[in-house]
Every structure is written in C-alpha cells, then in structure tokens.
C-alpha positions in Angstrom: 0.0 0.0 0.0 2.8 2.4 0.8 4.4 1.8 -2.6 1.1 2.6 -4.3 0.8 5.9 -2.4 4.4 6.8 -3.3 3.9 6.0 -7.0 0.6 7.9 -7.0 2.3 10.9 -5.4 5.1 10.8 -7.9 3.1 10.1 -11.1 -0.2 11.7 -10.1 0.5 15.4 -10.8 2.4 14.5 -14.0 -0.5 12.4 -15.4 -3.1 15.1 -14.3 -1.1 17.8 -16.0 -0.7 15.8 -19.2 -4.4 14.9 -19.2 -5.3 18.6 -18.7 -2.9 19.6 -21.5 -4.7 17.1 -23.8 -8.2 18.3 -22.8 -7.4 22.1 -22.7 -4.4 22.6 -24.9 -5.2 26.3 -25.6 -5.4 27.3 -21.9 -2.2 25.4 -21.2 -0.3 27.1 -24.0 -1.6 30.5 -23.0 -0.6 30.0 -19.4 3.0 29.4 -20.6 3.0 32.1 -23.4 2.8 29.6 -26.2 6.2 28.0 -25.4 6.1 24.2 -25.3 9.5 23.7 -23.6 8.4 25.3 -20.3 5.5 23.0 -19.6 7.5 20.0 -20.6 10.3 21.0 -18.1 7.6 21.8 -15.6 6.2 18.3 -15.8 9.6 16.8 -15.4 11.0 19.0 -12.7 8.1 20.8 -10.8 4.9 18.9 -11.5 2.8 20.2 -8.7 3.8 23.8 -9.4 3.1 23.5 -13.1 -0.3 21.9 -12.4 -1.2 24.7 -10.0 0.0 27.4 -12.4 -2.2 26.0 -15.3 -5.2 25.5 -13.1 -5.0 29.0 -11.4 -3.6 30.9 -14.4 -6.2 33.6 -15.2 -7.0 34.3 -11.5 -5.1 36.5 -9.1 -4.7 37.2 -5.5 -5.0 34.1 -3.4 -3.7 31.9 -6.2 -0.1 32.9 -5.6 -0.4 31.4 -2.1 -1.6 28.1 -3.6 1.2 28.2 -6.2 3.7 28.7 -3.5 2.3 25.8 -1.6 2.6 23.6 -4.7 6.2 24.7 -5.0 6.8 23.8 -1.4 5.2 20.4 -2.1 7.6 19.8 -5.0 10.6 20.7 -2.9 9.3 18.5 0.0 8.9 15.6 -2.5 12.5 15.9 -3.6 14.1 16.4 -0.1 11.7 14.1 1.7 13.0 11.1 -0.1 16.6 12.0 0.6 15.9 12.6 4.3 14.1 9.3 4.6 17.1 7.5 3.1 19.5 9.4 5.3 17.6 9.1 8.7 15.5 6.0 8.9 14.9 4.5 5.5 14.8 0.7 5.0 18.4 0.5 4.0 19.7 2.1 7.2 18.7 -0.8 9.5 21.6 -2.2 11.4 22.9 -5.6 10.3 
C-alpha cells in the first residue's frame, strides 16, 4: 500500500497535467505564453507547481499562495526522499 501511495504521489501530478494539457491545450499554452518547452520542463522538474500554475492561471490574489504551496510540495517531495534514506529508511537498518 505504501508503494502505491508513493507512486501515486510521484506520477499523479504528471498524469493530471498531461491529461489537462490534452483536454485544454489552448489554456495550457496561453498559461505558458505559447512556449512548449516550459510546460515539458515543468512536468519533469516541478509537476505540482506546473499543475497549480495552469489551473490557477487567469486568476489573481490568493492563487499565488496556492502556487507557493505547490512549489513547497515539489521541494518537499525531492528532499523528503533524501531525508528518509538518510535518517531512517529501509536501507539504514543495522545488520
């Protein structure tokens, strides 16, 4: 069950972004100023931030807080795996 949640957390925002891009290609391209490389890099490097950016693109105000939260979630995803391996991951058990 834990592996399923981990895979869902890793692939979930990427799949959601790609599905949204296929369903609403115009809105996605307008959100990134008609550049295709930026959303591709976003899906690879910062999937939660890219998904939040596209979903909240034409709005203002409170949306920046949600985008910042998505960025924090991306950073936590990258550093959380490293911290788990360093502190108490399955490979750090004494022999």
